[in-house]
MDTraj code that builds the backbone (N, CA, C; nanometers):
import mdtraj as md
import numpy as np

residues = "MET SER ALA GLU ARG ILE ALA VAL HIS VAL HIS ALA ASP ASP PRO ILE LEU HIS SER GLY MET VAL ALA GLN LEU ARG ALA ARG PRO GLU LEU ARG LEU VAL ASP ALA GLY GLU GLN ALA GLN ALA THR ALA VAL LEU VAL VAL ALA ASP THR LEU ASP ALA ALA THR VAL VAL ARG LEU ARG SER LEU ARG ARG THR LEU SER GLY ALA LEU VAL LEU VAL VAL SER SER VAL ASP ASP ALA ALA LEU ALA THR ALA VAL GLU CYS GLY VAL VAL GLY LEU VAL ARG ARG SER GLU ALA THR ALA GLU HIS LEU VAL ARG VAL LEU ARG SER ALA VAL ARG GLY GLU GLY ALA LEU PRO ALA ASP LEU LEU GLY ARG LEU MET GLU GLN MET GLY ARG LEU GLN ARG GLN VAL LEU GLU PRO ASN GLY ILE SER PHE ALA GLY LEU HIS THR ARG GLU VAL GLU VAL LEU ARG LEU LEU SER GLU GLY HIS ASP THR ARG GLU ILE ALA LYS GLU LEU ALA TYR SER GLU ARG THR VAL LYS ASN VAL LEU TYR ASN VAL THR ALA ARG LEU GLN LEU ARG ASN ARG SER HIS ALA VAL ALA TYR ALA LEU ARG HIS GLY LEU ILE".split()
xyz = np.array([
    [0.0835, -0.1212, 0.0000],
    [0.0000, 0.0000, 0.0000],
    [0.0863, 0.1253, 0.0000],
    [0.1931, 0.1270, 0.0867],
    [0.2734, 0.2471, 0.0991],
    [0.3466, 0.2798, -0.0306],
    [0.3852, 0.1713, -0.1072],
    [0.4587, 0.1943, -0.2311],
    [0.3721, 0.2615, -0.3366],
    [0.2418, 0.2517, -0.3229],
    [0.1519, 0.3073, -0.4221],
    [0.1091, 0.4495, -0.3891],
    [0.1475, 0.4988, -0.2724],
    [0.1064, 0.6332, -0.2348],
    [0.1750, 0.7375, -0.3221],
    [0.1002, 0.8420, -0.3557],
    [0.1543, 0.9493, -0.4392],
    [0.2197, 1.0533, -0.3496],
    [0.3453, 1.0815, -0.3764],
    [0.4160, 1.1851, -0.3009],
    [0.3790, 1.3206, -0.3594],
    [0.3123, 1.4048, -0.2798],
    [0.2578, 1.5317, -0.3285],
    [0.3179, 1.6479, -0.2513],
    [0.3654, 1.7459, -0.3267],
    [0.4072, 1.8718, -0.2653],
    [0.3033, 1.9785, -0.2976],
    [0.2511, 2.0440, -0.1955],
    [0.1500, 2.1479, -0.2128],
    [0.2182, 2.2839, -0.2099],
    [0.1916, 2.3642, -0.3141],
    [0.2476, 2.4999, -0.3176],
    [0.1350, 2.6015, -0.3304],
    [0.1380, 2.7018, -0.2444],
    [0.0451, 2.8149, -0.2531],
    [0.1138, 2.9344, -0.1883],
    [0.1153, 3.0482, -0.2580],
    [0.1758, 3.1687, -0.2007],
    [0.0957, 3.2195, -0.0816],
    [-0.0361, 3.1957, -0.0845],
    [-0.1228, 3.2358, 0.0259],
    [-0.1185, 3.1272, 0.1341],
    [-0.0711, 3.1595, 0.2559],
    [-0.0583, 3.0579, 0.3605],
    [-0.1926, 2.9972, 0.4021],
    [-0.3005, 3.0730, 0.3902],
    [-0.4320, 3.0193, 0.4252],
    [-0.4735, 2.9127, 0.3244],
    [-0.4533, 2.9421, 0.1954],
    [-0.4828, 2.8438, 0.0919],
    [-0.3982, 2.7184, 0.1123],
    [-0.2708, 2.7396, 0.1440],
    [-0.1802, 2.6268, 0.1640],
    [-0.2252, 2.5401, 0.2812],
    [-0.2550, 2.6033, 0.3933],
    [-0.2954, 2.5280, 0.5122],
    [-0.4249, 2.4513, 0.4889],
    [-0.5194, 2.5155, 0.4202],
    [-0.6471, 2.4501, 0.3935],
    [-0.6312, 2.3287, 0.3041],
    [-0.5490, 2.3402, 0.2005],
    [-0.5293, 2.2285, 0.1096],
    [-0.4551, 2.1147, 0.1780],
    [-0.3527, 2.1467, 0.2548],
    [-0.2768, 2.0437, 0.3263],
    [-0.3664, 1.9703, 0.4251],
    [-0.4494, 2.0446, 0.4984],
    [-0.5394, 1.9820, 0.5961],
    [-0.6381, 1.8880, 0.5280],
    [-0.6826, 1.9258, 0.4088],
    [-0.7795, 1.8444, 0.3363],
    [-0.7181, 1.7150, 0.2846],
    [-0.5928, 1.7216, 0.2422],
    [-0.5304, 1.6061, 0.1789],
    [-0.4536, 1.5158, 0.2748],
    [-0.4181, 1.5673, 0.3900],
    [-0.3332, 1.4906, 0.4808],
    [-0.3988, 1.3594, 0.5243],
    [-0.5298, 1.3591, 0.5325],
    [-0.5998, 1.2392, 0.5801],
    [-0.6176, 1.1329, 0.4717],
    [-0.5836, 1.1644, 0.3482],
    [-0.6040, 1.0685, 0.2401],
    [-0.4928, 0.9636, 0.2395],
    [-0.5278, 0.8367, 0.2549],
    [-0.4261, 0.7315, 0.2604],
    [-0.3533, 0.7106, 0.1279],
    [-0.4127, 0.7597, 0.0159],
    [-0.3488, 0.7423, -0.1144],
    [-0.2305, 0.8370, -0.1348],
    [-0.2215, 0.9415, -0.0473],
    [-0.1225, 1.0465, -0.0668],
    [-0.0209, 1.0499, 0.0460],
    [0.0985, 1.0962, 0.0123],
    [0.2008, 1.1260, 0.1128],
    [0.2486, 1.2682, 0.0859],
    [0.2166, 1.3594, 0.1759],
    [0.2535, 1.4990, 0.1566],
    [0.3996, 1.5214, 0.1931],
    [0.4694, 1.5954, 0.1076],
    [0.6096, 1.6262, 0.1342],
    [0.6250, 1.7772, 0.1425],
    [0.7099, 1.8224, 0.2334],
    [0.7272, 1.9671, 0.2514],
    [0.8313, 2.0203, 0.1541],
    [0.8600, 2.1489, 0.1667],
    [0.9499, 2.2146, 0.0711],
    [1.0883, 2.1512, 0.0700],
    [1.1342, 2.1034, 0.1860],
    [1.2670, 2.0432, 0.1925],
    [1.2767, 1.9111, 0.1185],
    [1.1623, 1.8468, 0.0945],
    [1.1612, 1.7171, 0.0265],
    [1.0917, 1.7229, -0.1095],
    [1.0683, 1.8434, -0.1602],
    [0.9862, 1.8563, -0.2799],
    [1.0472, 1.7882, -0.4027],
    [1.1782, 1.7668, -0.4013],
    [1.2411, 1.6965, -0.5129],
    [1.1933, 1.5522, -0.5229],
    [1.1390, 1.4980, -0.4129],
    [1.0900, 1.3604, -0.4120],
    [0.9462, 1.3497, -0.4615],
    [0.8799, 1.4628, -0.4806],
    [0.7378, 1.4623, -0.5157],
    [0.7162, 1.4069, -0.6561],
    [0.6158, 1.3186, -0.6684],
    [0.5762, 1.2713, -0.8009],
    [0.4634, 1.3581, -0.8571],
    [0.4081, 1.4446, -0.7730],
    [0.3065, 1.5404, -0.8176],
    [0.3215, 1.6676, -0.7362],
    [0.3029, 1.7816, -0.8032],
    [0.3092, 1.9119, -0.7366],
    [0.1747, 1.9796, -0.7551],
    [0.1094, 2.0133, -0.6451],
    [-0.0224, 2.0748, -0.6479],
    [-0.0077, 2.2239, -0.6209],
    [-0.0384, 2.3049, -0.7212],
    [-0.0271, 2.4506, -0.7086],
    [-0.1667, 2.5086, -0.6901],
    [-0.1865, 2.5840, -0.5836],
    [-0.3169, 2.6408, -0.5509],
    [-0.3090, 2.7925, -0.5637],
    [-0.4021, 2.8514, -0.6411],
    [-0.4005, 2.9959, -0.6634],
    [-0.5421, 3.0458, -0.6870],
    [-0.5613, 3.1765, -0.6716],
    [-0.6921, 3.2358, -0.7011],
    [-0.7149, 3.2413, -0.8519],
    [-0.6161, 3.2953, -0.9237],
    [-0.6277, 3.3080, -1.0691],
    [-0.4952, 3.2688, -1.1328],
    [-0.4979, 3.2454, -1.2621],
    [-0.3743, 3.2178, -1.3344],
    [-0.3148, 3.3510, -1.3788],
    [-0.2643, 3.4263, -1.2824],
    [-0.2059, 3.5566, -1.3122],
    [-0.0578, 3.5399, -1.3484],
    [0.0074, 3.6515, -1.3736],
    [0.1467, 3.6475, -1.4173],
    [0.2367, 3.5796, -1.3147],
    [0.2120, 3.6058, -1.1869],
    [0.2952, 3.5464, -1.0825],
    [0.2791, 3.3946, -1.0788],
    [0.1559, 3.3472, -1.0984],
    [0.1316, 3.2033, -1.0985],
    [0.1967, 3.1375, -1.2194],
    [0.1923, 3.2058, -1.3340],
    [0.2571, 3.1529, -1.4542],
    [0.4073, 3.1390, -1.4311],
    [0.4690, 3.2404, -1.3719],
    [0.6125, 3.2349, -1.3416],
    [0.6420, 3.1185, -1.2476],
    [0.5569, 3.1016, -1.1463],
    [0.5760, 2.9936, -1.0500],
    [0.5657, 2.8569, -1.1171],
    [0.4665, 2.8399, -1.2028],
    [0.4490, 2.7124, -1.2715],
    [0.5703, 2.6794, -1.3580],
    [0.6185, 2.7788, -1.4313],
    [0.7345, 2.7555, -1.5179],
    [0.8583, 2.7219, -1.4365],
    [0.8723, 2.7868, -1.3222],
    [0.9859, 2.7590, -1.2356],
    [0.9785, 2.6167, -1.1796],
    [0.8597, 2.5773, -1.1350],
    [0.8436, 2.4420, -1.0812],
    [0.8678, 2.3371, -1.1885],
    [0.8227, 2.3657, -1.3095],
    [0.8442, 2.2699, -1.4187],
    [0.9934, 2.2511, -1.4465],
    [1.0697, 2.3598, -1.4378],
    [1.2138, 2.3514, -1.4640],
    [1.2876, 2.2779, -1.3532],
    [1.2450, 2.2986, -1.2286],
    [1.3231, 2.2500, -1.1148],
    [1.2750, 2.1174, -1.0582],
    [1.1504, 2.0801, -1.0840],
    [1.0955, 1.9562, -1.0267],
    [1.0495, 1.8624, -1.1371],
    [1.0515, 1.7343, -1.1078],
    [1.0104, 1.6351, -1.2077],
    [0.8665, 1.5880, -1.1881],
    [0.8023, 1.6272, -1.0785],
    [0.6659, 1.5826, -1.0513],
    [0.5642, 1.6423, -1.1467],
    [0.4548, 1.5696, -1.1683],
    [0.3467, 1.6177, -1.2547],
    [0.2804, 1.7395, -1.1916],
    [0.2568, 1.8437, -1.2715],
    [0.1977, 1.9674, -1.2212],
    [0.0456, 1.9629, -1.2285],
    [-0.0193, 1.9905, -1.1155],
    [-0.1651, 2.0006, -1.1084],
    [-0.1984, 2.1384, -1.0522],
    [-0.2903, 2.2082, -1.1175],
    [-0.3269, 2.3438, -1.0771],
    [-0.4688, 2.3464, -1.0232],
    [-0.4860, 2.4072, -0.9063],
    [-0.6178, 2.4322, -0.8489],
    [-0.6377, 2.5832, -0.8497],
    [-0.7408, 2.6292, -0.9199],
    [-0.7601, 2.7726, -0.9394],
    [-0.9085, 2.8057, -0.9285],
    [-0.9399, 2.9271, -0.8865],
    [-1.0800, 2.9644, -0.8660],
    [-1.1586, 2.9633, -0.9963],
    [-1.1041, 3.0240, -1.1003],
    [-1.1740, 3.0292, -1.2287],
    [-1.0713, 3.0239, -1.3404],
    [-1.1151, 2.9726, -1.4555],
    [-1.0245, 2.9601, -1.5688],
    [-1.1057, 2.9656, -1.6972],
    [-1.0538, 3.0384, -1.7958],
    [-1.1201, 3.0431, -1.9259],
    [-1.0335, 2.9695, -2.0280],
    [-1.0755, 2.9729, -2.1538],
    [-1.0055, 2.8969, -2.2569],
    [-0.8593, 2.9400, -2.2703],
    [-0.8364, 3.0711, -2.2701],
    [-0.7005, 3.1221, -2.2863],
    [-0.6117, 3.0813, -2.1682],
    [-0.6678, 3.0879, -2.0465],
    [-0.5911, 3.0500, -1.9280],
    [-0.5570, 2.9014, -1.9305],
    [-0.6500, 2.8201, -1.9804],
    [-0.6236, 2.6773, -1.9922],
    [-0.5056, 2.6527, -2.0849],
    [-0.5038, 2.7194, -2.2001],
    [-0.3936, 2.7027, -2.2935],
    [-0.2612, 2.7435, -2.2297],
    [-0.2626, 2.8535, -2.1554],
    [-0.1410, 2.8991, -2.0875],
    [-0.0949, 2.7975, -1.9847],
    [-0.1898, 2.7422, -1.9083],
    [-0.1555, 2.6444, -1.8056],
    [-0.0883, 2.5224, -1.8661],
    [-0.1444, 2.4734, -1.9760],
    [-0.0872, 2.3555, -2.0397],
    [0.0511, 2.3864, -2.0951],
    [0.0690, 2.5047, -2.1507],
    [0.2007, 2.5448, -2.1999],
    [0.3025, 2.5481, -2.0866],
    [0.2561, 2.5762, -1.9658],
    [0.3448, 2.5801, -1.8492],
    [0.3730, 2.4411, -1.7929],
    [0.3135, 2.3387, -1.8543],
    [0.3390, 2.2021, -1.8093],
    [0.2325, 2.1423, -1.7206],
    [0.1215, 2.2133, -1.7001],
    [0.0134, 2.1609, -1.6163],
    [-0.0546, 2.0447, -1.6879],
    [-0.0689, 1.9323, -1.6187],
    [-0.1362, 1.8159, -1.6773],
    [-0.2698, 1.7863, -1.6101],
    [-0.2993, 1.8579, -1.5028],
    [-0.4287, 1.8429, -1.4364],
    [-0.4749, 1.9775, -1.3860],
    [-0.6038, 2.0066, -1.4044],
    [-0.6577, 2.1351, -1.3614],
    [-0.7914, 2.1131, -1.2917],
    [-0.8083, 2.1782, -1.1766],
    [-0.9301, 2.1635, -1.0977],
    [-0.9764, 2.3011, -1.0520],
    [-1.1053, 2.3294, -1.0679],
    [-1.1605, 2.4523, -1.0102],
    [-1.1713, 2.4343, -0.8585],
    [-1.1435, 2.5417, -0.7854],
    [-1.1466, 2.5315, -0.6391],
    [-1.2843, 2.4914, -0.5881],
    [-1.3907, 2.5310, -0.6577],
    [-1.5259, 2.4932, -0.6154],
    [-1.5502, 2.3432, -0.6283],
    [-1.4667, 2.2744, -0.7069],
    [-1.4811, 2.1299, -0.7280],
    [-1.3680, 2.0509, -0.6628],
    [-1.2857, 2.1195, -0.5843],
    [-1.1638, 2.0586, -0.5313],
    [-1.1892, 1.9825, -0.4015],
    [-1.2749, 1.8803, -0.4087],
    [-1.2897, 1.7908, -0.2940],
    [-1.1682, 1.6999, -0.2871],
    [-1.1440, 1.6432, -0.1703],
    [-1.0294, 1.5547, -0.1557],
    [-1.0398, 1.4363, -0.2508],
    [-1.1599, 1.3817, -0.2655],
    [-1.1810, 1.2668, -0.3535],
    [-1.1469, 1.3023, -0.4986],
    [-1.1947, 1.4183, -0.5434],
    [-1.1684, 1.4590, -0.6818],
    [-1.0206, 1.4871, -0.7035],
    [-0.9570, 1.5499, -0.6071],
    [-0.8149, 1.5798, -0.6201],
    [-0.7321, 1.4526, -0.6292],
    [-0.7683, 1.3510, -0.5532],
    [-0.6963, 1.2235, -0.5608],
    [-0.7078, 1.1652, -0.7016],
    [-0.8280, 1.1709, -0.7598],
    [-0.8463, 1.1178, -0.8957],
    [-0.7602, 1.1935, -0.9964],
    [-0.7588, 1.3264, -0.9854],
    [-0.6812, 1.4070, -1.0791],
    [-0.5308, 1.3822, -1.0603],
    [-0.4875, 1.3718, -0.9364],
    [-0.3458, 1.3458, -0.9094],
    [-0.3036, 1.2104, -0.9651],
    [-0.3885, 1.1112, -0.9495],
    [-0.3578, 0.9791, -1.0055],
    [-0.3437, 0.9868, -1.1577],
    [-0.4370, 1.0564, -1.2221],
    [-0.4299, 1.0711, -1.3673],
    [-0.3032, 1.1452, -1.4078],
    [-0.2696, 1.2489, -1.3327],
    [-0.1532, 1.3311, -1.3664],
    [-0.0237, 1.2507, -1.3605],
    [-0.0059, 1.1713, -1.2559],
    [0.1192, 1.0963, -1.2432],
    [0.1277, 0.9844, -1.3470],
    [0.0122, 0.9428, -1.3998],
    [0.0127, 0.8440, -1.5086],
    [0.0342, 0.9107, -1.6446],
    [0.0370, 1.0441, -1.6455],
    [0.0572, 1.1164, -1.7699],
    [-0.0676, 1.1296, -1.8543],
    [-0.1849, 1.1042, -1.7952],
    [-0.3085, 1.1068, -1.8727],
    [-0.3708, 1.2451, -1.8825],
    [-0.3469, 1.3281, -1.7836],
    [-0.4065, 1.4617, -1.7849],
    [-0.5519, 1.4592, -1.7422],
    [-0.5973, 1.5687, -1.6851],
    [-0.7367, 1.5809, -1.6409],
    [-0.7727, 1.7277, -1.6334],
    [-0.8887, 1.7629, -1.6868],
    [-0.9364, 1.9008, -1.6809],
    [-1.0875, 1.9016, -1.6896],
    [-1.1516, 2.0143, -1.6505],
    [-1.2979, 2.0216, -1.6549],
    [-1.3514, 1.9931, -1.7947],
    [-1.4531, 1.9072, -1.8024],
    [-1.5062, 1.8647, -1.9323],
    [-1.5621, 1.9810, -2.0129],
    [-1.6193, 2.0819, -1.9459],
    [-1.6799, 2.1916, -2.0204],
    [-1.5743, 2.2741, -2.0933],
    [-1.4559, 2.2917, -2.0308],
    [-1.3489, 2.3648, -2.0982],
    [-1.2994, 2.2884, -2.2195],
    [-1.2779, 2.1604, -2.2030],
    [-1.2346, 2.0795, -2.3160],
    [-1.3398, 2.0814, -2.4259],
    [-1.4663, 2.0774, -2.3863],
    [-1.5743, 2.0784, -2.4843],
    [-1.5753, 2.2054, -2.5670],
    [-1.5568, 2.3211, -2.5022],
    [-1.5572, 2.4471, -2.5767],
    [-1.4388, 2.4564, -2.6719],
    [-1.3242, 2.4094, -2.6259],
    [-1.2073, 2.4134, -2.7120],
    [-1.2226, 2.3185, -2.8306],
    [-1.2801, 2.2026, -2.8058],
    [-1.3007, 2.1082, -2.9151],
    [-1.4051, 2.1613, -3.0133],
    [-1.5024, 2.2365, -2.9618],
    [-1.6011, 2.2971, -3.0502],
    [-1.5342, 2.3982, -3.1440],
    [-1.4412, 2.4750, -3.0906],
    [-1.3680, 2.5688, -3.1749],
    [-1.2867, 2.4950, -3.2812],
    [-1.2281, 2.3830, -3.2425],
    [-1.1544, 2.3036, -3.3397],
    [-1.2473, 2.2519, -3.4488],
    [-1.3690, 2.2133, -3.4095],
    [-1.4662, 2.1653, -3.5077],
    [-1.5042, 2.2738, -3.6067],
    [-1.5222, 2.3977, -3.5591],
    [-1.5549, 2.5090, -3.6491],
    [-1.4409, 2.5346, -3.7464],
    [-1.3184, 2.5269, -3.6960],
    [-1.2031, 2.5446, -3.7838],
    [-1.2036, 2.4390, -3.8941],
    [-1.2309, 2.3147, -3.8546],
    [-1.2325, 2.2059, -3.9529],
    [-1.3389, 2.2298, -4.0595],
    [-1.4585, 2.2673, -4.0166],
    [-1.5704, 2.2817, -4.1110],
    [-1.5558, 2.4050, -4.1997],
    [-1.5100, 2.5162, -4.1410],
    [-1.5138, 2.6435, -4.2115],
    [-1.3857, 2.6757, -4.2885],
    [-1.2737, 2.6212, -4.2436],
    [-1.1461, 2.6590, -4.3044],
    [-1.0753, 2.5402, -4.3697],
    [-1.0578, 2.4333, -4.2959],
    [-0.9759, 2.3233, -4.3458],
    [-1.0463, 2.2382, -4.4508],
    [-1.1692, 2.1946, -4.4214],
    [-1.2396, 2.1066, -4.5150],
    [-1.2590, 2.1705, -4.6526],
    [-1.2988, 2.3000, -4.6613],
    [-1.3136, 2.3597, -4.7948],
    [-1.1847, 2.3599, -4.8769],
    [-1.0705, 2.3504, -4.8078],
    [-0.9419, 2.3484, -4.8766],
    [-0.8809, 2.2078, -4.8824],
    [-0.9644, 2.1086, -4.8495],
    [-0.9187, 1.9703, -4.8568],
    [-0.8151, 1.9332, -4.7537],
    [-0.8173, 2.0021, -4.6384],
    [-0.7176, 1.9771, -4.5336],
    [-0.7878, 1.9210, -4.4107],
    [-0.7248, 1.8229, -4.3454],
    [-0.7758, 1.7701, -4.2193],
    [-0.6867, 1.8179, -4.1069],
    [-0.7444, 1.8724, -4.0016],
    [-0.6661, 1.9259, -3.8900],
    [-0.5734, 1.8187, -3.8334],
    [-0.4424, 1.8464, -3.8391],
    [-0.3394, 1.7583, -3.7841],
    [-0.3468, 1.6176, -3.8416],
    [-0.4099, 1.6032, -3.9582],
    [-0.4175, 1.4720, -4.0190],
    [-0.5057, 1.3744, -3.9449],
    [-0.6042, 1.4223, -3.8712],
    [-0.6912, 1.3340, -3.7945],
    [-0.7842, 1.2560, -3.8857],
    [-0.8009, 1.1283, -3.8544],
    [-0.8935, 1.0445, -3.9280],
    [-1.0341, 1.0593, -3.8701],
    [-1.1335, 1.0101, -3.9446],
    [-1.2730, 1.0283, -3.9042],
    [-1.3000, 0.9714, -3.7662],
    [-1.2537, 0.8513, -3.7407],
    [-1.2850, 0.7918, -3.6102],
    [-1.2102, 0.8616, -3.4966],
    [-1.0939, 0.9203, -3.5280],
    [-1.0243, 0.9965, -3.4250],
    [-1.1039, 1.1208, -3.3876],
    [-1.1604, 1.1858, -3.4884],
    [-1.2442, 1.3029, -3.4628],
    [-1.3671, 1.2633, -3.3813],
    [-1.4277, 1.1492, -3.4144],
    [-1.5464, 1.1027, -3.3420],
    [-1.5136, 1.0761, -3.1951],
    [-1.4006, 1.0116, -3.1714],
    [-1.3606, 0.9823, -3.0333],
    [-1.3349, 1.1106, -2.9563],
    [-1.2637, 1.2065, -3.0179],
    [-1.2341, 1.3322, -2.9496],
    [-1.3608, 1.4134, -2.9245],
    [-1.4547, 1.4082, -3.0180],
    [-1.5810, 1.4803, -2.9989],
    [-1.6558, 1.4272, -2.8772],
    [-1.6673, 1.2961, -2.8672],
    [-1.7372, 1.2370, -2.7526],
    [-1.6608, 1.2620, -2.6233],
    [-1.5293, 1.2585, -2.6320],
    [-1.4473, 1.2870, -2.5141],
    [-1.4714, 1.4288, -2.4659],
    [-1.4842, 1.5221, -2.5586],
    [-1.5063, 1.6622, -2.5233],
    [-1.6423, 1.6835, -2.4587],
    [-1.7351, 1.5911, -2.4841],
    [-1.8688, 1.6008, -2.4243],
    [-1.8752, 1.5365, -2.2867],
    [-1.7625, 1.4894, -2.2380],
    [-1.7560, 1.4360, -2.1029],
    [-1.7720, 1.2859, -2.0910],
    [-1.7750, 1.2127, -2.2053],
    [-1.7907, 1.0681, -2.2013],
    [-1.6585, 1.0016, -2.1651],
    [-1.6668, 0.8929, -2.0873],
    [-1.5457, 0.8181, -2.0555],
    [-1.5212, 0.7114, -2.1612],
    [-1.4135, 0.6367, -2.1446],
    [-1.3740, 0.5382, -2.2450],
    [-1.4839, 0.4355, -2.2708],
    [-1.5453, 0.3849, -2.1656],
    [-1.6505, 0.2837, -2.1811],
    [-1.7688, 0.3386, -2.2591],
    [-1.8083, 0.4613, -2.2275],
    [-1.9229, 0.5217, -2.2956],
    [-1.8923, 0.5495, -2.4432],
    [-1.7705, 0.5931, -2.4714],
    [-1.7322, 0.6184, -2.6096],
    [-1.7336, 0.4878, -2.6893],
    [-1.6802, 0.3829, -2.6286],
    [-1.6776, 0.2533, -2.6960],
    [-1.8189, 0.2061, -2.7285],
    [-1.9101, 0.2235, -2.6348],
    [-2.0488, 0.1808, -2.6565],
    [-2.1146, 0.2637, -2.7670],
    [-2.0919, 0.3948, -2.7665],
    [-2.1537, 0.4846, -2.8640],
    [-2.1061, 0.4545, -3.0063],
    [-1.9778, 0.4237, -3.0211],
    [-1.9202, 0.4038, -3.1544],
    [-1.9084, 0.2568, -3.1933],
    [-1.9533, 0.1680, -3.1036],
    [-1.9453, 0.0232, -3.1286],
    [-1.7994, -0.0208, -3.1452],
    [-1.7106, 0.0387, -3.0661],
    [-1.5709, -0.0017, -3.0627],
    [-1.5449, -0.0773, -2.9332],
    [-1.4317, -0.1425, -2.9242],
    [-1.3882, -0.1962, -2.7959],
    [-1.3220, -0.0837, -2.7167],
    [-1.3155, -0.0976, -2.5848],
    [-1.2491, 0.0037, -2.5036],
    [-1.1006, 0.0126, -2.5418],
    [-1.0402, -0.1012, -2.5767],
    [-0.9003, -0.0999, -2.6180],
    [-0.8811, -0.0163, -2.7443],
    [-0.9769, -0.0265, -2.8381],
    [-0.9677, 0.0520, -2.9607],
    [-0.9728, 0.2011, -2.9306],
    [-1.0640, 0.2411, -2.8405],
    [-1.0739, 0.3824, -2.8033],
    [-0.9432, 0.4306, -2.7417],
    [-0.8863, 0.3518, -2.6513],
    [-0.7599, 0.3903, -2.5877],
    [-0.6484, 0.4000, -2.6920],
    [-0.6485, 0.3073, -2.7877],
    [-0.5468, 0.3104, -2.8919],
    [-0.5602, 0.4343, -2.9802],
    [-0.6848, 0.4718, -3.0106],
    [-0.7082, 0.5917, -3.0912],
    [-0.6502, 0.7145, -3.0202],
    [-0.6803, 0.7276, -2.8921],
    [-0.6311, 0.8428, -2.8160],
    [-0.4780, 0.8415, -2.8070],
    [-0.4241, 0.7225, -2.7867],
    [-0.2773, 0.7123, -2.7787],
    [-0.2131, 0.7519, -2.9111],
    [-0.2698, 0.7027, -3.0207],
    [-0.2121, 0.7309, -3.1520],
    [-0.2149, 0.8794, -3.1855],
    [-0.3253, 0.9473, -3.1485],
    [-0.3356, 1.0906, -3.1759],
    [-0.2263, 1.1672, -3.1021],
    [-0.2128, 1.1409, -2.9719],
    [-0.1143, 1.2156, -2.8930],
    [0.0284, 1.1779, -2.9329],
    [0.0510, 1.0505, -2.9646],
    [0.1853, 1.0079, -3.0033],
    [0.2245, 1.0668, -3.1391],
    [0.1306, 1.0666, -3.2346],
    [0.1603, 1.1172, -3.3678],
    [0.1929, 1.2658, -3.3654],
    [0.1223, 1.3385, -3.2800],
    [0.1455, 1.4826, -3.2695],
    [0.2528, 1.5173, -3.1676],
    [0.3079, 1.4116, -3.1013],
    [0.4106, 1.4293, -2.9983],
    [0.3622, 1.5214, -2.8875],
    [0.2417, 1.4920, -2.8370],
    [0.1800, 1.5708, -2.7315],
    [0.1650, 1.4858, -2.6067],
    [0.1558, 1.5541, -2.4919],
    [0.1493, 1.4816, -2.3655],
    [0.0135, 1.4175, -2.3425],
    [-0.0937, 1.4860, -2.3809],
    [-0.2282, 1.4356, -2.3554],
    [-0.3263, 1.5147, -2.4410],
    [-0.4541, 1.4824, -2.4295],
    [-0.5545, 1.5459, -2.5160],
    [-0.5677, 1.6955, -2.4896],
    [-0.5537, 1.7394, -2.3652],
    [-0.5632, 1.8825, -2.3382],
    [-0.4451, 1.9572, -2.4002],
    [-0.3292, 1.8925, -2.4029],
    [-0.2130, 1.9538, -2.4659],
    [-0.2360, 1.9698, -2.6160],
    [-0.3070, 1.8735, -2.6761],
    [-0.3373, 1.8839, -2.8187],
    [-0.4194, 2.0085, -2.8488],
    [-0.5174, 2.0363, -2.7645],
    [-0.5999, 2.1555, -2.7834],
    [-0.5164, 2.2819, -2.7623],
    [-0.4349, 2.2820, -2.6588],
    [-0.3515, 2.3993, -2.6319],
    [-0.2508, 2.4230, -2.7449],
    [-0.1988, 2.3146, -2.8013],
    [-0.1063, 2.3253, -2.9139],
    [-0.1725, 2.3976, -3.0304],
    [-0.2970, 2.3599, -3.0579],
    [-0.3709, 2.4236, -3.1678],
    [-0.3908, 2.5727, -3.1405],
    [-0.4206, 2.6082, -3.0173],
    [-0.4387, 2.7488, -2.9811],
    [-0.3066, 2.8257, -2.9989],
    [-0.2012, 2.7677, -2.9483],
    [-0.0731, 2.8374, -2.9475],
    [-0.0209, 2.8633, -3.0877],
    [-0.0527, 2.7737, -3.1821],
    [-0.0037, 2.7893, -3.3182],
    [-0.1055, 2.8574, -3.4108],
    [-0.2051, 2.9207, -3.3485],
    [-0.3002, 3.0000, -3.4265],
    [-0.3988, 2.9203, -3.5090],
    [-0.4146, 2.7917, -3.4788],
    [-0.5110, 2.7105, -3.5526],
    [-0.6527, 2.7312, -3.5034],
    [-0.6670, 2.7829, -3.3838],
    [-0.7994, 2.8090, -3.3257],
    [-0.8091, 2.9585, -3.2943],
])
top = md.Topology()
chain = top.add_chain()
for i, resn in enumerate(residues, 1):
    res = top.add_residue(resn, chain, resSeq=i)
    for name in ("N", "CA", "C"):
        top.add_atom(name, md.element.get_by_symbol(name[0]), res)
traj = md.Trajectory(xyz[None], top)
């Protein structure tokens, strides 16, 4: 059991935010909290902030350079542009503070350390909708497919953006769950991206959306 615990370092410039988050997570048996002196041992770094302001961006970039743990951001509010910035800073998991229960944070931290990424479904949905408009209005009329995506890859990403999990996507498209996982893996591997949220942020950053 102890070998499976996630070593988490909590960072927040506001001491009240820091104390509250530490108190919430300390009781979780899945986690082992490490302080600043041991942060190099962390497999996940949880950054808590009110907004993704300039100071938080600097902090995220610094942590990404100096630590090897997966970055997870807990923030009060986030829009599409802030999401893209967060992913560019190396964030692989994002949670709104209003949804930051201990149970949810454990799920996101687990996903982050596995390299899968996790973010609010509505944000991913809006970004994927923008990608769909680009495909229909700009790329398709010129005979171009965004990032070379195949039809079934687009179908899987569309359902994913609507909040469906792997099992639900497989049922909807009459695929096996393994096929759905392979589709997602192939998309991220072909584009050399960390996860599906990074794919959306990549499109934003390069002016495709």
